[in-house]
C-alpha positions as CSV (number, residue, x, y, z in Angstrom):
1,M,0.0,0.0,0.0
2,N,1.3,3.5,-0.9
3,F,0.5,6.9,0.5
4,F,0.6,10.2,-1.3
5,F,1.2,13.7,-0.2
6,G,1.6,17.3,-1.4
7,I,3.6,20.3,-0.3
8,K,2.6,23.9,0.4
9,N,4.3,27.1,1.3
10,E,3.9,30.8,0.6
11,Y,5.4,30.4,-2.9
12,L,4.3,26.9,-4.0
13,S,1.1,25.0,-4.4
14,S,0.6,21.4,-5.5
15,L,-1.7,19.1,-7.3
16,I,-1.7,15.3,-6.8
17,T,-3.0,13.1,-9.6
18,I,-3.6,9.4,-8.7
19,P,-4.3,6.8,-11.3
20,K,-7.4,4.6,-11.0
21,F,-5.5,1.7,-12.7
22,Q,-2.5,-0.4,-12.2
23,N,0.5,-0.5,-14.6
24,S,-0.9,-3.8,-15.9
25,G,-4.2,-2.0,-16.9
26,I,-6.4,-3.4,-14.1
27,Y,-8.8,-0.7,-12.9
28,L,-10.1,-0.3,-9.4
29,K,-13.8,-0.6,-8.8
30,D,-15.1,0.6,-5.5
31,Y,-12.1,2.7,-4.3
32,S,-12.0,6.3,-3.3
33,V,-9.3,8.7,-2.1
34,F,-9.2,9.1,1.7
35,E,-7.1,11.5,3.7
36,A,-5.5,11.0,7.1
37,E,-4.0,13.5,9.6
38,P,-2.7,13.0,13.2
39,N,-4.9,14.5,15.8
40,N,-4.8,13.9,19.6
41,N,-2.9,10.6,19.4
42,N,-5.3,9.2,16.8
43,W,-5.4,9.3,13.0
44,T,-8.4,11.3,11.7
45,I,-9.5,9.5,8.5
46,K,-12.2,10.7,6.1
47,K,-13.1,10.6,2.5
48,S,-11.4,13.4,0.6
49,S,-13.3,15.9,-1.5
50,Y,-11.4,15.0,-4.7
51,E,-12.3,15.5,-8.3
52,Q,-12.1,12.7,-10.9
53,N,-12.5,11.5,-14.4
54,D,-12.6,8.0,-15.9
55,N,-8.8,7.4,-15.3
56,F,-7.6,9.7,-12.5
57,F,-8.3,11.2,-9.1
58,F,-7.3,14.8,-8.7
59,I,-6.4,16.3,-5.3
60,K,-6.2,20.0,-5.7
61,K,-4.3,22.6,-3.7
62,E,-7.3,23.6,-1.5
63,L,-7.2,20.1,0.1
64,I,-3.4,19.9,0.6
65,E,-1.8,20.5,3.9
66,N,1.7,19.6,5.0
67,S,0.3,17.3,7.7
68,K,-2.1,15.4,5.5
69,I,-1.6,12.1,3.6
70,F,-3.8,10.5,1.0
71,F,-4.5,6.9,0.0
72,L,-6.8,4.6,-2.0
73,S,-9.3,2.4,-0.2
74,S,-12.9,1.4,0.1
75,E,-15.0,2.3,3.1
76,R,-15.5,-1.4,3.8
77,E,-11.7,-1.9,4.1
78,I,-11.4,1.0,6.5
79,N,-14.2,-0.2,8.7
80,D,-12.9,-3.8,8.7
81,K,-9.2,-3.1,9.3
82,Y,-9.4,-0.1,11.7
83,D,-12.5,-1.3,13.6
84,N,-12.7,2.1,15.3
85,D,-9.1,1.9,16.5
86,F,-7.1,4.7,14.8
87,R,-4.0,4.7,16.9
88,K,-1.8,3.3,14.1
89,L,-1.8,3.3,10.3
90,K,-3.0,0.0,8.8
91,N,-2.1,-1.7,5.5
92,L,-5.5,-1.7,4.0
93,N,-5.0,-3.3,0.6
94,N,-2.5,-4.3,-2.1
95,F,-3.9,-2.4,-5.1
96,T,-0.8,-0.1,-5.1
97,D,1.6,-3.0,-4.5
98,T,2.6,-3.3,-8.2
99,S,5.7,-4.9,-9.7
100,P,8.1,-4.5,-11.4
101,S,7.1,-0.9,-11.7
102,A,5.9,1.0,-8.6
103,F,2.4,2.5,-8.4
104,R,2.9,6.2,-8.2
105,S,0.9,9.5,-8.3
106,N,2.0,12.5,-10.1
107,L,3.0,15.3,-7.7
108,R,3.0,18.7,-9.5
109,I,4.2,21.9,-7.8
110,Y,3.7,25.3,-9.3
111,L,4.5,28.9,-8.6
112,K,2.0,31.6,-8.3
113,D,2.2,33.4,-11.7
114,G,5.1,31.2,-12.7
115,G,6.2,27.8,-13.8
116,F,5.6,24.3,-12.7
117,S,7.4,20.9,-12.4
118,S,6.5,17.4,-11.3
119,Y,7.7,13.9,-10.5
120,Q,6.2,10.5,-9.9
121,S,5.7,10.1,-6.2
122,E,4.7,7.5,-3.6
123,Y,5.5,6.8,0.1
124,P,5.4,3.0,0.7
125,F,3.6,1.7,3.8
126,E,6.7,-0.4,4.7
127,M,8.6,2.9,5.4
128,T,6.0,4.1,8.0
129,G,6.8,1.4,10.6
130,K,10.6,2.1,10.6
131,K,12.9,4.6,12.1
132,G,16.4,5.3,10.7
133,N,18.5,7.8,8.9
134,I,18.3,9.4,5.5
135,L,21.6,10.4,3.8
136,S,21.4,12.5,0.7
137,S,23.7,14.8,-1.3
138,V,22.8,18.5,-1.3
139,S,24.5,19.7,-4.5
140,T,23.3,17.0,-6.8
141,L,19.8,18.4,-7.2
142,L,19.9,22.0,-6.0
143,D,21.2,25.0,-8.0
144,P,23.6,27.5,-6.2
145,M,22.8,30.1,-8.8
146,A,19.0,30.0,-8.2
147,E,17.1,32.7,-6.3
148,K,15.7,30.3,-3.8
149,N,16.6,26.7,-2.8
150,Y,14.5,24.4,-0.6
151,I,14.5,20.9,0.7
152,F,11.1,19.6,1.7
153,F,11.6,16.6,4.0
154,K,8.5,14.4,4.2
155,N,8.1,11.8,7.0
156,I,5.2,9.4,7.5
157,F,5.3,7.4,10.7
158,N,2.6,4.9,11.6
159,L,1.9,6.4,15.0
160,P,-0.1,9.7,14.9
161,I,2.6,11.8,16.7
162,R,4.5,15.0,16.0
163,E,7.9,14.2,17.4
164,K,10.8,16.6,17.0
165,S,14.2,15.5,15.7
166,F,17.0,17.1,13.7
167,L,18.2,17.2,10.1
168,Y,21.9,17.9,9.8
169,F,24.0,19.4,7.0
170,V,27.4,17.7,7.3
171,D,30.6,18.3,5.4
172,I,32.0,14.8,5.1
173,L,35.5,16.0,4.0
174,E,36.0,18.6,6.7
175,K,34.1,16.4,9.2
176,V,32.0,19.2,10.6
177,V,28.3,19.9,11.1
178,L,27.4,23.1,9.3
179,D,23.7,23.4,10.2
180,K,21.2,21.7,12.4
181,I,17.5,22.0,11.6
182,E,14.6,21.0,13.8
183,I,12.0,18.8,11.9
184,Q,8.8,17.0,12.9
185,S,7.5,13.5,12.1
186,N,4.3,13.2,10.1
187,F,4.9,16.5,8.4
188,V,6.4,18.1,5.3
189,N,9.3,20.0,6.7
190,E,10.4,23.1,4.8
191,I,14.1,23.9,4.9
192,I,15.5,27.0,3.2
193,V,19.0,26.1,1.9
194,N,21.7,28.7,1.9
195,K,23.9,28.8,-1.2
196,D,27.0,28.2,0.9
197,L,25.6,24.7,1.7
198,I,25.3,23.6,-1.9
199,K,28.6,21.9,-2.3
200,K,29.5,18.4,-3.4
201,N,31.0,17.4,-0.1
202,I,27.9,18.4,1.9
203,Y,25.1,15.9,2.7
204,I,21.9,16.0,4.7
205,F,21.5,13.4,7.4
206,S,18.3,12.8,9.4
207,Q,18.7,12.0,13.1
208,K,15.9,9.6,13.8
209,Y,13.2,9.3,11.1
210,L,13.2,8.0,7.6
211,G,11.6,10.3,5.0
212,I,11.7,11.5,1.4
213,P,13.7,14.6,0.7
214,L,12.4,16.8,-2.2
215,Y,14.6,19.4,-3.8
216,V,13.3,22.6,-5.2
217,S,15.1,25.5,-6.9
218,I,13.3,28.6,-8.0
219,N,14.8,31.1,-10.5
220,D,13.1,33.8,-12.6
221,K,9.7,32.3,-12.1
222,H,10.9,28.8,-13.2
223,V,11.0,25.9,-10.8
224,S,13.1,22.7,-10.7
225,F,11.6,19.8,-8.6
226,E,13.6,16.7,-8.0
227,H,13.9,13.8,-5.6
228,T,16.7,11.4,-4.8
229,H,17.0,7.7,-4.3
230,P,18.9,6.1,-1.4
231,P,22.6,6.3,-1.9
232,H,23.1,2.6,-2.5
233,H,21.2,3.0,-5.8
234,Y,24.1,5.0,-7.2
235,I,26.9,2.5,-6.2
236,L,27.9,-0.3,-8.5
237,S,29.5,-2.6,-6.0
238,D,28.7,-5.9,-4.3
239,D,29.5,-4.3,-0.9
240,K,27.5,-1.1,-1.5
241,F,25.3,-1.6,1.6
242,K,28.5,-2.0,3.7
243,L,29.9,1.1,2.2
244,I,26.8,3.2,3.0
245,K,26.7,1.7,6.6
246,N,30.2,2.8,7.2
247,L,29.6,6.3,5.8
248,K,26.6,6.7,8.1
249,M,28.7,5.5,11.1
250,K,31.3,8.2,10.3
251,I,28.6,10.9,10.0
252,H,27.2,9.8,13.4
253,E,30.6,10.3,14.8
254,I,30.9,13.7,13.3
255,I,27.5,14.7,14.7
256,D,28.3,13.4,18.2
257,Q,31.7,15.1,18.3
258,K,31.3,18.3,16.4
259,T,27.7,19.4,16.5
260,I,27.4,23.2,16.4
């Protein structure tokens, strides 16, 4: 099961387009789009006020908040699986568990009176039950010449909590922490990135929670919107997981010893 989300700030709005069909061409029948949001140690779940045509659901900007997530389900599945217990997210169905290609929505962001960009987006249920660290390069997907640069860090955790943790900007060559940003679980965290931090030896590292970092550069009413895969996807080696594990251990040591 996959979740979907949008982002929102004073410059950007978003639109989520979710297919009604799998990659194999199989169409859903009795499914709708539902939205969930943490509230008083429970998940508030309700049917969303989406628009639709024969092939897609459309979640427009008026429905999108940084604390909301969206998913496909039937009312019967929600009633059966949750049974009035909303203290934890449930894996309701396998419609979006497609292979070999992942089932994704299209997440489009657009500027007021400006350009737009999009990517194919999903947040797998399997990630919501885990804690860990995200390691990602800053310079690969941001533009130091742009007027504005953002990282939007989205976490979905299965418990309906807003727990604070930190995202670090770490120079892995100089072995120093350059910035420390407070973030929240179950939220799209907006991070304004200073141009001085967009260098090839600088990485972001999440302290406690997994998540998806989204990279946005804005210049002259044009917008670039990218996401990154886990670092092992870019390493062609049999011991790539060991290499990433060792790098994360080194970054932990830098954070523990040289936090600003």
